[in-house]
N, CA, C, O and the ligand as a Tripos MOL2 file, in Angstrom:
@<TRIPOS>MOLECULE
protein
  273   271    69     0     0
PROTEIN
NO_CHARGES

@<TRIPOS>ATOM
      1 N           4.0470   31.0980   -5.3750 N.3       1 MET1
      2 CA          3.2820   30.1840   -6.4320 C.3       1 MET1
      3 C           2.0580   30.8550   -6.8610 C.2       1 MET1
      4 O           1.2620   31.3770   -6.0810 O.2       1 MET1
      5 N           1.9300   30.8190   -8.2210 N.am      2 THR2
      6 CA          0.7710   31.4780   -8.8500 C.3       2 THR2
      7 C          -0.1790   30.4590   -9.3280 C.2       2 THR2
      8 O           0.3260   29.4580   -9.8350 O.2       2 THR2
      9 N          -1.4620   30.5290   -9.2600 N.am      3 GLN3
     10 CA         -2.4420   29.5320   -9.8040 C.3       3 GLN3
     11 C          -3.3330   30.1360  -10.8480 C.2       3 GLN3
     12 O          -4.0270   31.1230  -10.6020 O.2       3 GLN3
     13 N          -3.3100   29.4890  -12.1140 N.am      4 GLU4
     14 CA         -4.1820   29.8930  -12.9510 C.3       4 GLU4
     15 C          -4.9140   28.9300  -13.6270 C.2       4 GLU4
     16 O          -4.4130   27.8160  -13.7780 O.2       4 GLU4
     17 N          -6.1270   29.2020  -14.1010 N.am      5 ILE5
     18 CA         -6.9470   28.3050  -14.8250 C.3       5 ILE5
     19 C          -7.0350   28.3810  -16.2960 C.2       5 ILE5
     20 O          -7.4060   29.4590  -16.7610 O.2       5 ILE5
     21 N          -6.7710   27.4700  -17.0610 N.am      6 ILE6
     22 CA         -6.6490   27.3580  -18.4500 C.3       6 ILE6
     23 C          -7.7300   26.4720  -18.9640 C.2       6 ILE6
     24 O          -7.8220   25.2680  -18.7220 O.2       6 ILE6
     25 N          -8.6260   27.2540  -19.7730 N.am      7 LYS7
     26 CA         -9.7260   26.3240  -20.4990 C.3       7 LYS7
     27 C          -9.1600   25.6700  -21.7290 C.2       7 LYS7
     28 O          -8.5680   26.3300  -22.5840 O.2       7 LYS7
     29 N          -9.3520   24.3040  -21.8210 N.am      8 VAL8
     30 CA         -8.8170   23.6500  -22.9390 C.3       8 VAL8
     31 C          -9.7440   22.7950  -23.6980 C.2       8 VAL8
     32 O         -10.3410   21.8550  -23.1730 O.2       8 VAL8
     33 N          -9.8700   23.1470  -25.0190 N.am      9 GLU9
     34 CA        -10.8610   22.2300  -25.8690 C.3       9 GLU9
     35 C         -10.2510   21.1270  -26.2590 C.2       9 GLU9
     36 O          -9.0200   21.1360  -26.2490 O.2       9 GLU9
     37 N         -10.8830   20.0610  -26.6430 N.am     10 GLY10
     38 CA        -10.5070   18.8750  -27.3350 C.3      10 GLY10
     39 C         -10.3340   17.7730  -26.5530 C.2      10 GLY10
     40 O         -10.1000   16.6990  -27.1080 O.2      10 GLY10
     41 N         -10.4170   17.8510  -25.1520 N.am     11 MET11
     42 CA        -10.0650   16.6880  -24.2380 C.3      11 MET11
     43 C         -11.4040   15.8260  -24.0890 C.2      11 MET11
     44 O         -12.4340   16.3780  -23.7010 O.2      11 MET11
     45 N         -11.3740   14.4890  -24.3960 N.am     12 SER12
     46 CA        -12.5900   13.7800  -24.2910 C.3      12 SER12
     47 C         -12.5620   12.7330  -23.3800 C.2      12 SER12
     48 O         -13.6270   12.3630  -22.8860 O.2      12 SER12
     49 N         -11.4240   12.1460  -23.0510 N.am     13 CYS13
     50 CA        -11.3980   10.9570  -22.1770 C.3      13 CYS13
     51 C         -10.4260   11.1100  -21.1250 C.2      13 CYS13
     52 O          -9.8520   12.1880  -20.9710 O.2      13 CYS13
     53 N         -10.1780   10.0260  -20.3260 N.am     14 MET14
     54 CA         -9.1270   10.1330  -19.2070 C.3      14 MET14
     55 C          -7.7040   10.1730  -19.7810 C.2      14 MET14
     56 O          -6.7500   10.6490  -19.1660 O.2      14 MET14
     57 N          -7.6270    9.5600  -21.1800 N.am     15 HIS15
     58 CA         -6.2490    9.5010  -21.7950 C.3      15 HIS15
     59 C          -6.0340   10.8750  -22.1250 C.2      15 HIS15
     60 O          -4.9200   11.2460  -21.7560 O.2      15 HIS15
     61 N          -6.7180   11.7670  -22.6970 N.am     16 CYS16
     62 CA         -6.6080   13.1330  -22.9480 C.3      16 CYS16
     63 C          -6.1950   13.8570  -21.6540 C.2      16 CYS16
     64 O          -5.2470   14.6420  -21.6270 O.2      16 CYS16
     65 N          -6.8660   13.5900  -20.7030 N.am     17 GLN17
     66 CA         -6.6610   14.2930  -19.3570 C.3      17 GLN17
     67 C          -5.3790   14.0890  -18.8130 C.2      17 GLN17
     68 O          -4.7800   15.0230  -18.2790 O.2      17 GLN17
     69 N          -4.8220   12.7740  -18.9100 N.am     18 LEU18
     70 CA         -3.5260   12.4740  -18.5450 C.3      18 LEU18
     71 C          -2.3790   13.0020  -19.4090 C.2      18 LEU18
     72 O          -1.2870   13.2970  -18.9240 O.2      18 LEU18
     73 N          -2.6720   13.1100  -20.7060 N.am     19 ARG19
     74 CA         -1.7440   13.6380  -21.5710 C.3      19 ARG19
     75 C          -1.5320   15.1530  -21.3050 C.2      19 ARG19
     76 O          -0.4090   15.6590  -21.3030 O.2      19 ARG19
     77 N          -2.5620   15.7770  -21.1040 N.am     20 VAL20
     78 CA         -2.4570   17.2960  -20.7530 C.3      20 VAL20
     79 C          -1.6700   17.5180  -19.4990 C.2      20 VAL20
     80 O          -0.7280   18.3020  -19.3830 O.2      20 VAL20
     81 N          -2.1750   16.7220  -18.5560 N.am     21 LYS21
     82 CA         -1.5810   16.7900  -17.3630 C.3      21 LYS21
     83 C          -0.0170   16.6560  -17.2760 C.2      21 LYS21
     84 O           0.6660   17.4870  -16.6770 O.2      21 LYS21
     85 N           0.4900   15.5890  -17.8930 N.am     22 LYS22
     86 CA          1.8060   15.2800  -18.1670 C.3      22 LYS22
     87 C           2.6500   16.2540  -18.9470 C.2      22 LYS22
     88 O           3.8500   16.4160  -18.7220 O.2      22 LYS22
     89 N           1.9600   16.9030  -19.8890 N.am     23 ALA23
     90 CA          2.5160   17.8000  -20.7580 C.3      23 ALA23
     91 C           2.8420   19.0540  -19.9390 C.2      23 ALA23
     92 O           3.9700   19.5450  -19.9410 O.2      23 ALA23
     93 N           1.8550   19.5360  -19.2650 N.am     24 VAL24
     94 CA          2.0140   20.6440  -18.5100 C.3      24 VAL24
     95 C           2.9900   20.5510  -17.3250 C.2      24 VAL24
     96 O           3.7410   21.4760  -17.0130 O.2      24 VAL24
     97 N           2.9270   19.3800  -16.6910 N.am     25 GLU25
     98 CA          3.8850   19.2650  -15.4400 C.3      25 GLU25
     99 C           5.1980   19.0630  -15.8520 C.2      25 GLU25
    100 O           6.1380   19.1750  -15.0650 O.2      25 GLU25
    101 N           5.3490   18.7440  -17.1420 N.am     26 ALA26
    102 CA          6.7750   18.5970  -17.6990 C.3      26 ALA26
    103 C           7.5010   19.8970  -18.0040 C.2      26 ALA26
    104 O           8.7170   19.9630  -18.1890 O.2      26 ALA26
    105 N           6.6280   20.9660  -18.0450 N.am     27 VAL27
    106 CA          7.2510   22.2470  -18.1330 C.3      27 VAL27
    107 C           7.8720   22.7830  -16.9970 C.2      27 VAL27
    108 O           7.3520   22.6700  -15.8870 O.2      27 VAL27
    109 N           9.0040   23.3920  -17.1880 N.am     28 GLU28
    110 CA          9.9220   23.7020  -16.0700 C.3      28 GLU28
    111 C           9.3250   24.9340  -15.3160 C.2      28 GLU28
    112 O           9.0540   25.9580  -15.9450 O.2      28 GLU28
    113 N           9.1360   24.8450  -14.0810 N.am     29 GLY29
    114 CA          8.5190   25.9030  -13.3910 C.3      29 GLY29
    115 C           7.1710   25.5800  -13.0060 C.2      29 GLY29
    116 O           6.6100   26.2650  -12.1510 O.2      29 GLY29
    117 N           6.5470   24.5210  -13.6000 N.am     30 VAL30
    118 CA          5.1720   24.1280  -13.2010 C.3      30 VAL30
    119 C           5.2550   23.1740  -12.0230 C.2      30 VAL30
    120 O           6.0220   22.2140  -12.1050 O.2      30 VAL30
    121 N           4.4690   23.3800  -10.8500 N.am     31 GLN31
    122 CA          4.5920   22.4760   -9.8580 C.3      31 GLN31
    123 C           3.6330   21.4590  -10.0250 C.2      31 GLN31
    124 O           3.8940   20.2680   -9.8600 O.2      31 GLN31
    125 N           2.3460   21.9720  -10.4020 N.am     32 ARG32
    126 CA          1.3090   20.8120  -10.4840 C.3      32 ARG32
    127 C           0.0990   21.2050  -11.4110 C.2      32 ARG32
    128 O          -0.2490   22.3770  -11.5570 O.2      32 ARG32
    129 N          -0.4630   20.2330  -11.9720 N.am     33 ALA33
    130 CA         -1.4210   20.5560  -13.0740 C.3      33 ALA33
    131 C          -2.7350   19.6380  -12.6850 C.2      33 ALA33
    132 O          -2.6260   18.4180  -12.5590 O.2      33 ALA33
    133 N          -3.8660   20.2630  -12.5250 N.am     34 ASP34
    134 CA         -5.1290   19.4780  -12.3450 C.3      34 ASP34
    135 C          -5.9540   19.5340  -13.5340 C.2      34 ASP34
    136 O          -6.3290   20.6390  -13.9240 O.2      34 ASP34
    137 N          -6.3130   18.3960  -14.2110 N.am     35 VAL35
    138 CA         -7.2980   18.4620  -15.4880 C.3      35 VAL35
    139 C          -8.5700   17.9870  -15.0700 C.2      35 VAL35
    140 O          -8.7320   16.8510  -14.6240 O.2      35 VAL35
    141 N          -9.6230   18.9620  -15.2240 N.am     36 ASN36
    142 CA        -11.0340   18.5590  -14.9840 C.3      36 ASN36
    143 C         -11.7310   18.2850  -16.3090 C.2      36 ASN36
    144 O         -12.0210   19.2180  -17.0590 O.2      36 ASN36
    145 N         -11.9650   17.1970  -16.5640 N.am     37 LEU37
    146 CA        -12.6460   16.8300  -17.8420 C.3      37 LEU37
    147 C         -13.9600   17.5470  -18.0570 C.2      37 LEU37
    148 O         -14.2090   18.0860  -19.1350 O.2      37 LEU37
    149 N         -14.8410   17.5560  -16.9920 N.am     38 GLN38
    150 CA        -16.1960   17.8570  -17.0010 C.3      38 GLN38
    151 C         -16.1190   19.4660  -17.5270 C.2      38 GLN38
    152 O         -16.6770   19.8480  -18.5550 O.2      38 GLN38
    153 N         -15.3510   20.3070  -16.6610 N.am     39 THR39
    154 CA        -15.4010   21.6030  -16.9760 C.3      39 THR39
    155 C         -14.3110   21.9770  -18.1130 C.2      39 THR39
    156 O         -14.3550   23.0760  -18.6660 O.2      39 THR39
    157 N         -13.4690   21.1440  -18.3880 N.am     40 LYS40
    158 CA        -12.5050   21.3330  -19.4780 C.3      40 LYS40
    159 C         -11.5570   22.4130  -18.9320 C.2      40 LYS40
    160 O         -11.1070   23.2300  -19.7360 O.2      40 LYS40
    161 N         -11.2530   22.4790  -17.7770 N.am     41 GLN41
    162 CA        -10.2380   23.3110  -17.1200 C.3      41 GLN41
    163 C          -9.1010   22.6270  -16.5380 C.2      41 GLN41
    164 O          -9.1750   21.5730  -15.9060 O.2      41 GLN41
    165 N          -7.8960   23.3720  -16.8170 N.am     42 VAL42
    166 CA         -6.7240   22.9340  -16.2000 C.3      42 VAL42
    167 C          -6.1510   23.8900  -15.2210 C.2      42 VAL42
    168 O          -5.7860   25.0180  -15.5490 O.2      42 VAL42
    169 N          -6.0760   23.4150  -13.9910 N.am     43 THR43
    170 CA         -5.6480   24.3650  -12.9000 C.3      43 THR43
    171 C          -4.2140   24.1890  -12.7580 C.2      43 THR43
    172 O          -3.8210   23.0560  -12.4810 O.2      43 THR43
    173 N          -3.3380   25.1600  -12.9080 N.am     44 VAL44
    174 CA         -1.9380   25.0730  -13.0370 C.3      44 VAL44
    175 C          -1.4390   26.0370  -11.6880 C.2      44 VAL44
    176 O          -1.8080   27.1800  -11.4170 O.2      44 VAL44
    177 N          -0.4780   25.1660  -10.9560 N.am     45 ASP45
    178 CA          0.3980   26.1070  -10.1240 C.3      45 ASP45
    179 C           1.6160   26.0760  -10.5460 C.2      45 ASP45
    180 O           2.1460   24.9830  -10.7490 O.2      45 ASP45
    181 N           2.3470   27.3370  -10.7770 N.am     46 TYR46
    182 CA          3.5140   27.4850  -11.3650 C.3      46 TYR46
    183 C           4.2310   28.7070  -10.7220 C.2      46 TYR46
    184 O           3.6120   29.6020  -10.1460 O.2      46 TYR46
    185 N           5.5450   28.6780  -10.8600 N.am     47 GLU47
    186 CA          6.4510   29.6650  -10.3220 C.3      47 GLU47
    187 C           6.6200   30.8400  -11.3000 C.2      47 GLU47
    188 O           7.3030   30.7670  -12.3220 O.2      47 GLU47
    189 N           6.0100   31.8180  -10.9420 N.am     48 GLU48
    190 CA          6.1670   33.0200  -11.7450 C.3      48 GLU48
    191 C           7.7050   33.6190  -11.9340 C.2      48 GLU48
    192 O           8.4560   33.7810  -10.9720 O.2      48 GLU48
    193 N           8.0320   33.8950  -13.1660 N.am     49 GLY49
    194 CA          9.4350   34.1320  -13.2400 C.3      49 GLY49
    195 C          10.2710   32.9190  -13.9220 C.2      49 GLY49
    196 O          11.2620   33.1300  -14.6210 O.2      49 GLY49
    197 N           9.7780   31.6660  -13.6500 N.am     50 LYS50
    198 CA         10.3410   30.6950  -14.1760 C.3      50 LYS50
    199 C           9.6230   30.2710  -15.5170 C.2      50 LYS50
    200 O          10.2220   29.8420  -16.5030 O.2      50 LYS50
    201 N           8.3730   30.4340  -15.4280 N.am     51 VAL51
    202 CA          7.5390   30.0350  -16.4570 C.3      51 VAL51
    203 C           6.4010   30.9250  -16.7190 C.2      51 VAL51
    204 O           6.0430   31.5650  -15.7310 O.2      51 VAL51
    205 N           5.7140   31.1370  -17.8490 N.am     52 ASN52
    206 CA          4.4940   32.1300  -17.8850 C.3      52 ASN52
    207 C           3.4510   31.2780  -18.5600 C.2      52 ASN52
    208 O           3.7260   30.1430  -18.9520 O.2      52 ASN52
    209 N           2.2400   31.8230  -18.7010 N.am     53 LEU53
    210 CA          1.1550   31.3220  -19.0440 C.3      53 LEU53
    211 C           1.1940   30.7970  -20.4850 C.2      53 LEU53
    212 O           0.6560   29.7530  -20.8500 O.2      53 LEU53
    213 N           1.8930   31.6390  -21.2640 N.am     54 GLU54
    214 CA          2.0290   31.4730  -22.6770 C.3      54 GLU54
    215 C           2.7810   30.1720  -23.0850 C.2      54 GLU54
    216 O           2.5450   29.5170  -24.1000 O.2      54 GLU54
    217 N           3.6870   29.9070  -22.1780 N.am     55 LYS55
    218 CA          4.7200   28.6310  -22.4650 C.3      55 LYS55
    219 C           3.7640   27.4220  -22.0680 C.2      55 LYS55
    220 O           3.7800   26.3960  -22.7480 O.2      55 LYS55
    221 N           2.9510   27.5470  -20.9860 N.am     56 ILE56
    222 CA          2.1890   26.5210  -20.5530 C.3      56 ILE56
    223 C           1.1060   26.0830  -21.6720 C.2      56 ILE56
    224 O           0.8270   24.9110  -21.9250 O.2      56 ILE56
    225 N           0.5680   27.1680  -22.2710 N.am     57 LYS57
    226 CA         -0.4580   26.9440  -23.1940 C.3      57 LYS57
    227 C           0.2460   26.4310  -24.4960 C.2      57 LYS57
    228 O          -0.3690   25.6900  -25.2640 O.2      57 LYS57
    229 N           1.4440   26.7950  -24.7290 N.am     58 GLU58
    230 CA          2.1870   26.2210  -25.9780 C.3      58 GLU58
    231 C           2.3550   24.6650  -25.7740 C.2      58 GLU58
    232 O           2.1310   23.8840  -26.6990 O.2      58 GLU58
    233 N           2.7550   24.2560  -24.5380 N.am     59 ALA59
    234 CA          2.8720   22.8290  -24.2530 C.3      59 ALA59
    235 C           1.6180   22.0510  -24.3850 C.2      59 ALA59
    236 O           1.6720   20.8540  -24.6660 O.2      59 ALA59
    237 N           0.4620   22.6790  -24.1940 N.am     60 ILE60
    238 CA         -0.8240   22.0020  -24.3340 C.3      60 ILE60
    239 C          -1.0440   21.9350  -25.8840 C.2      60 ILE60
    240 O          -1.5490   20.9370  -26.3970 O.2      60 ILE60
    241 N          -0.6900   22.9150  -26.5430 N.am     61 ARG61
    242 CA         -1.0150   22.9270  -28.0560 C.3      61 ARG61
    243 C          -0.2250   21.8580  -28.6900 C.2      61 ARG61
    244 O          -0.7130   21.0700  -29.5000 O.2      61 ARG61
    245 N           1.0660   21.8440  -28.2890 N.am     62 GLU62
    246 CA          2.0670   20.7330  -28.9090 C.3      62 GLU62
    247 C           1.5060   19.3910  -28.5690 C.2      62 GLU62
    248 O           1.7550   18.4470  -29.3190 O.2      62 GLU62
    249 N           0.7510   19.2210  -27.4780 N.am     63 THR63
    250 CA          0.1370   17.9590  -27.2980 C.3      63 THR63
    251 C          -1.0930   17.5820  -28.1990 C.2      63 THR63
    252 O          -1.4790   16.4260  -28.3770 O.2      63 THR63
    253 N          -1.6550   18.7040  -28.7410 N.am     64 GLY64
    254 CA         -2.8120   18.4300  -29.7730 C.3      64 GLY64
    255 C          -4.0860   18.9620  -29.2190 C.2      64 GLY64
    256 O          -5.1610   18.6480  -29.7310 O.2      64 GLY64
    257 N          -4.0100   19.7160  -28.2450 N.am     65 TYR65
    258 CA         -5.3290   20.3830  -27.3990 C.3      65 TYR65
    259 C          -5.3590   21.8190  -27.6470 C.2      65 TYR65
    260 O          -4.3590   22.4920  -27.8950 O.2      65 TYR65
    261 N          -6.5150   22.2440  -27.5730 N.am     66 GLU66
    262 CA         -6.5290   23.9550  -27.7470 C.3      66 GLU66
    263 C          -6.7980   24.6520  -26.6060 C.2      66 GLU66
    264 O          -7.9160   24.6070  -26.0930 O.2      66 GLU66
    265 N          -5.7970   25.3680  -26.0960 N.am     67 PRO67
    266 CA         -6.2100   26.0980  -24.9990 C.3      67 PRO67
    267 C          -6.7510   27.3830  -25.5010 C.2      67 PRO67
    268 O          -6.4730   27.8610  -26.6010 O.2      67 PRO67
    269 N          -7.6060   27.9520  -24.5510 N.am     68 ILE68
    270 CA         -8.3560   29.2380  -25.0350 C.3      68 ILE68
    271 C          -7.9850   30.4400  -24.1260 C.2      68 ILE68
    272 O          -8.4730   31.5500  -24.3410 O.2      68 ILE68
    273 CU         -8.8300   11.1140  -25.0560 Cu       69 CU69
@<TRIPOS>BOND
     1     1     2 1
     2     2     3 1
     3     3     4 2
     4     3     5 am
     5     5     6 1
     6     6     7 1
     7     7     8 2
     8     7     9 am
     9     9    10 1
    10    10    11 1
    11    11    12 2
    12    11    13 am
    13    13    14 1
    14    14    15 1
    15    15    16 2
    16    15    17 am
    17    17    18 1
    18    18    19 1
    19    19    20 2
    20    19    21 am
    21    21    22 1
    22    22    23 1
    23    23    24 2
    24    23    25 am
    25    25    26 1
    26    26    27 1
    27    27    28 2
    28    27    29 am
    29    29    30 1
    30    30    31 1
    31    31    32 2
    32    31    33 am
    33    33    34 1
    34    34    35 1
    35    35    36 2
    36    35    37 am
    37    37    38 1
    38    38    39 1
    39    39    40 2
    40    39    41 am
    41    41    42 1
    42    42    43 1
    43    43    44 2
    44    43    45 am
    45    45    46 1
    46    46    47 1
    47    47    48 2
    48    47    49 am
    49    49    50 1
    50    50    51 1
    51    51    52 2
    52    51    53 am
    53    53    54 1
    54    54    55 1
    55    55    56 2
    56    55    57 am
    57    57    58 1
    58    58    59 1
    59    59    60 2
    60    59    61 am
    61    61    62 1
    62    62    63 1
    63    63    64 2
    64    63    65 am
    65    65    66 1
    66    66    67 1
    67    67    68 2
    68    67    69 am
    69    69    70 1
    70    70    71 1
    71    71    72 2
    72    71    73 am
    73    73    74 1
    74    74    75 1
    75    75    76 2
    76    75    77 am
    77    77    78 1
    78    78    79 1
    79    79    80 2
    80    79    81 am
    81    81    82 1
    82    82    83 1
    83    83    84 2
    84    83    85 am
    85    85    86 1
    86    86    87 1
    87    87    88 2
    88    87    89 am
    89    89    90 1
    90    90    91 1
    91    91    92 2
    92    91    93 am
    93    93    94 1
    94    94    95 1
    95    95    96 2
    96    95    97 am
    97    97    98 1
    98    98    99 1
    99    99   100 2
   100    99   101 am
   101   101   102 1
   102   102   103 1
   103   103   104 2
   104   103   105 am
   105   105   106 1
   106   106   107 1
   107   107   108 2
   108   107   109 am
   109   109   110 1
   110   110   111 1
   111   111   112 2
   112   111   113 am
   113   113   114 1
   114   114   115 1
   115   115   116 2
   116   115   117 am
   117   117   118 1
   118   118   119 1
   119   119   120 2
   120   119   121 am
   121   121   122 1
   122   122   123 1
   123   123   124 2
   124   123   125 am
   125   125   126 1
   126   126   127 1
   127   127   128 2
   128   127   129 am
   129   129   130 1
   130   130   131 1
   131   131   132 2
   132   131   133 am
   133   133   134 1
   134   134   135 1
   135   135   136 2
   136   135   137 am
   137   137   138 1
   138   138   139 1
   139   139   140 2
   140   139   141 am
   141   141   142 1
   142   142   143 1
   143   143   144 2
   144   143   145 am
   145   145   146 1
   146   146   147 1
   147   147   148 2
   148   147   149 am
   149   149   150 1
   150   150   151 1
   151   151   152 2
   152   151   153 am
   153   153   154 1
   154   154   155 1
   155   155   156 2
   156   155   157 am
   157   157   158 1
   158   158   159 1
   159   159   160 2
   160   159   161 am
   161   161   162 1
   162   162   163 1
   163   163   164 2
   164   163   165 am
   165   165   166 1
   166   166   167 1
   167   167   168 2
   168   167   169 am
   169   169   170 1
   170   170   171 1
   171   171   172 2
   172   171   173 am
   173   173   174 1
   174   174   175 1
   175   175   176 2
   176   175   177 am
   177   177   178 1
   178   178   179 1
   179   179   180 2
   180   179   181 am
   181   181   182 1
   182   182   183 1
   183   183   184 2
   184   183   185 am
   185   185   186 1
   186   186   187 1
   187   187   188 2
   188   187   189 am
   189   189   190 1
   190   190   191 1
   191   191   192 2
   192   191   193 am
   193   193   194 1
   194   194   195 1
   195   195   196 2
   196   195   197 am
   197   197   198 1
   198   198   199 1
   199   199   200 2
   200   199   201 am
   201   201   202 1
   202   202   203 1
   203   203   204 2
   204   203   205 am
   205   205   206 1
   206   206   207 1
   207   207   208 2
   208   207   209 am
   209   209   210 1
   210   210   211 1
   211   211   212 2
   212   211   213 am
   213   213   214 1
   214   214   215 1
   215   215   216 2
   216   215   217 am
   217   217   218 1
   218   218   219 1
   219   219   220 2
   220   219   221 am
   221   221   222 1
   222   222   223 1
   223   223   224 2
   224   223   225 am
   225   225   226 1
   226   226   227 1
   227   227   228 2
   228   227   229 am
   229   229   230 1
   230   230   231 1
   231   231   232 2
   232   231   233 am
   233   233   234 1
   234   234   235 1
   235   235   236 2
   236   235   237 am
   237   237   238 1
   238   238   239 1
   239   239   240 2
   240   239   241 am
   241   241   242 1
   242   242   243 1
   243   243   244 2
   244   243   245 am
   245   245   246 1
   246   246   247 1
   247   247   248 2
   248   247   249 am
   249   249   250 1
   250   250   251 1
   251   251   252 2
   252   251   253 am
   253   253   254 1
   254   254   255 1
   255   255   256 2
   256   255   257 am
   257   257   258 1
   258   258   259 1
   259   259   260 2
   260   259   261 am
   261   261   262 1
   262   262   263 1
   263   263   264 2
   264   263   265 am
   265   265   266 1
   266   266   267 1
   267   267   268 2
   268   267   269 am
   269   269   270 1
   270   270   271 1
   271   271   272 2
@<TRIPOS>SUBSTRUCTURE
     1 MET1         2 RESIDUE 1 A MET
     2 THR2         6 RESIDUE 1 A THR
     3 GLN3        10 RESIDUE 1 A GLN
     4 GLU4        14 RESIDUE 1 A GLU
     5 ILE5        18 RESIDUE 1 A ILE
     6 ILE6        22 RESIDUE 1 A ILE
     7 LYS7        26 RESIDUE 1 A LYS
     8 VAL8        30 RESIDUE 1 A VAL
     9 GLU9        34 RESIDUE 1 A GLU
    10 GLY10       38 RESIDUE 1 A GLY
    11 MET11       42 RESIDUE 1 A MET
    12 SER12       46 RESIDUE 1 A SER
    13 CYS13       50 RESIDUE 1 A CYS
    14 MET14       54 RESIDUE 1 A MET
    15 HIS15       58 RESIDUE 1 A HIS
    16 CYS16       62 RESIDUE 1 A CYS
    17 GLN17       66 RESIDUE 1 A GLN
    18 LEU18       70 RESIDUE 1 A LEU
    19 ARG19       74 RESIDUE 1 A ARG
    20 VAL20       78 RESIDUE 1 A VAL
    21 LYS21       82 RESIDUE 1 A LYS
    22 LYS22       86 RESIDUE 1 A LYS
    23 ALA23       90 RESIDUE 1 A ALA
    24 VAL24       94 RESIDUE 1 A VAL
    25 GLU25       98 RESIDUE 1 A GLU
    26 ALA26      102 RESIDUE 1 A ALA
    27 VAL27      106 RESIDUE 1 A VAL
    28 GLU28      110 RESIDUE 1 A GLU
    29 GLY29      114 RESIDUE 1 A GLY
    30 VAL30      118 RESIDUE 1 A VAL
    31 GLN31      122 RESIDUE 1 A GLN
    32 ARG32      126 RESIDUE 1 A ARG
    33 ALA33      130 RESIDUE 1 A ALA
    34 ASP34      134 RESIDUE 1 A ASP
    35 VAL35      138 RESIDUE 1 A VAL
    36 ASN36      142 RESIDUE 1 A ASN
    37 LEU37      146 RESIDUE 1 A LEU
    38 GLN38      150 RESIDUE 1 A GLN
    39 THR39      154 RESIDUE 1 A THR
    40 LYS40      158 RESIDUE 1 A LYS
    41 GLN41      162 RESIDUE 1 A GLN
    42 VAL42      166 RESIDUE 1 A VAL
    43 THR43      170 RESIDUE 1 A THR
    44 VAL44      174 RESIDUE 1 A VAL
    45 ASP45      178 RESIDUE 1 A ASP
    46 TYR46      182 RESIDUE 1 A TYR
    47 GLU47      186 RESIDUE 1 A GLU
    48 GLU48      190 RESIDUE 1 A GLU
    49 GLY49      194 RESIDUE 1 A GLY
    50 LYS50      198 RESIDUE 1 A LYS
    51 VAL51      202 RESIDUE 1 A VAL
    52 ASN52      206 RESIDUE 1 A ASN
    53 LEU53      210 RESIDUE 1 A LEU
    54 GLU54      214 RESIDUE 1 A GLU
    55 LYS55      218 RESIDUE 1 A LYS
    56 ILE56      222 RESIDUE 1 A ILE
    57 LYS57      226 RESIDUE 1 A LYS
    58 GLU58      230 RESIDUE 1 A GLU
    59 ALA59      234 RESIDUE 1 A ALA
    60 ILE60      238 RESIDUE 1 A ILE
    61 ARG61      242 RESIDUE 1 A ARG
    62 GLU62      246 RESIDUE 1 A GLU
    63 THR63      250 RESIDUE 1 A THR
    64 GLY64      254 RESIDUE 1 A GLY
    65 TYR65      258 RESIDUE 1 A TYR
    66 GLU66      262 RESIDUE 1 A GLU
    67 PRO67      266 RESIDUE 1 A PRO
    68 ILE68      270 RESIDUE 1 A ILE
    69 CU69       273 GROUP 0 **** ****
């Protein structure tokens, strides 16, 4: 299992937090996503080989937020 932290702009409330969490966790190969609104960081646990960081960022982008 690999853990990465992605910085995401545009999240302002618990609704955003949940949307991002659900979107990331829906990506195949992702085991868990934790969104911290205060630091604007998404901590993702995923299986390398099944998914990569770019795919995870894309899922965030599709939800309407901006991964950095
Ligand atoms: Cu919101």
